[in-house]
C-alpha positions, 0 to 999 in steps of 0.5 A: 583566268590567267593565260595558258603558257604554250611552252617553249616553241620547237624550231622545225627545220625543213630539209633542203633538197639541194646541198649548200655546197652544190648551190655555192659551186653553181654560183662560183662557176657562173659568169659572173660569179655569184653567191646567194644572199641567204648565206649572209645569215649565220649567227655572226651574220645575223648579229652584224646585220643587227648592227647595220640596222643601227648605223647612221647611214642605214636609213631603211630600218628607221624609216620602216619603223616610223611607218609601223609605229604610225600605222600599226593601228590601221594595219590591225583594223585591215587585218581583223581579229584572229590573225595568223602572222607568217613572217618571212625572214623574221630576224631579231623580231623587233618589227613583229612586236608592233603588229602583235601589240596592235592586232586584236587577239592574234592567233598564231605567229610563224617566224621563218628564217635560215638562222637557226640560233637567232630563230630559236632565241627570238621564238622563245622570247616571243612565246614568253611575251605573248603567251596567248599566241601560238608561236610556231617557228620554221627554220627554212630557206623561204626563197624555196617552196615550204609547208606552213605549219598547222595553224589554229582553226578559224585564223586568217593568214596574213604574211609579213615581209618587212625590210627591203628584202623583196629588193634582194630578188631580181624582178621576175624572181620577186614576182615568183616568190610573192606568188608563192606567198599569195598561195600560202595566205590563200584567197582571203589572206593578205600581205604586209610588204616593205620595199625601199624607194628610189633615191639619190646614189649618194644616199644609197652608196653610203647605206651599203658601204658605211664609214665604220665598215660594218657592212664590209664585215657582213659581206666578207663573213660570207666567205668565213661561213663557207670556209666553215660550212662547206670546206672552202679555203678562202683567204678572206684578207684577199677580198674586199667589199664593194657596193654601188648603185646601178642606176640603169637597173635601179639596184644597189649591188654588193660584191666581194672583189679579189685583190689579186689573181688566185685559186680558191678550193671549194670542196673538191673544186678549184675556182680561178679568180683574176685580179679585180674579179668579183663575186656578186653577193647581193642586189637590192632593187629600189622601187618607184610607184609604177614598178611596185604596182606592176610587181604586186599585180603580177604576184596576185595581190592588190594594194589596199593601203600604201604608206611612206615615212616623213622623208619619203624614203620607204614604202609599207604596203598592205596588200589583199589577195586579188 
């Protein structure tokens, strides 16, 4: 009998308790000025990030895909049958296909993302490609507590957090976030985690400040989004992208630097900028084995398997709930 189609998945939006504008203003009034990385991912930002993943300098996606291609079968054996996959930051849905193809009778897939347009498109595509899998998208900020949609009875929850996105959290925030993931998957659940490894400053600086300027456009697009979404009045041409590896903190930092002294209106507030002052838009922490193990144990997981790619640039870890 042919598989029954489950229909086009409905994107479920989780209402935020706090407005984007309030969060933006808190960050811009702070010292140093900050904006949260989730603001990168409107429709334009999501498309720009897909372009970044294809850049020659941006090794991260290729390194992780190499691992997933080589180890998908092992991951499937560890996960077992009837898995409900929860992907935090689902993006373009490229990597999840490798897992869905390898898993034995996956029961459900819950993509969680802040980019509503991309989430709707990818969810529809995956529902058509995998008609036996219940695709239940959730449009939400996964850095906040969220309610997982109802999943098929008897399914085992396995979370998937690929890329180097765990590096966008400061270490204590990363532990808190992974602790919430641990509670979401339950005592019998697991997590497949991607994390970038420590390496030379030259390689890291190039990866986050590419010669074609795509990452610069991605960073600056955040200001364009704020102009559109929260009534800000940024002159985007008065800011420039800066990225560098902070070896002391083991992180790459991305900033938007004011080219001149200026005052920017954001809603009803006025934000002063000195020449050379920056907005810190992203951190990307890099992990050695000891730091990674400490984070994982603090969050309530334990390493079952840890893989790296042929150039030893990236980690993919299979973690059991401790």
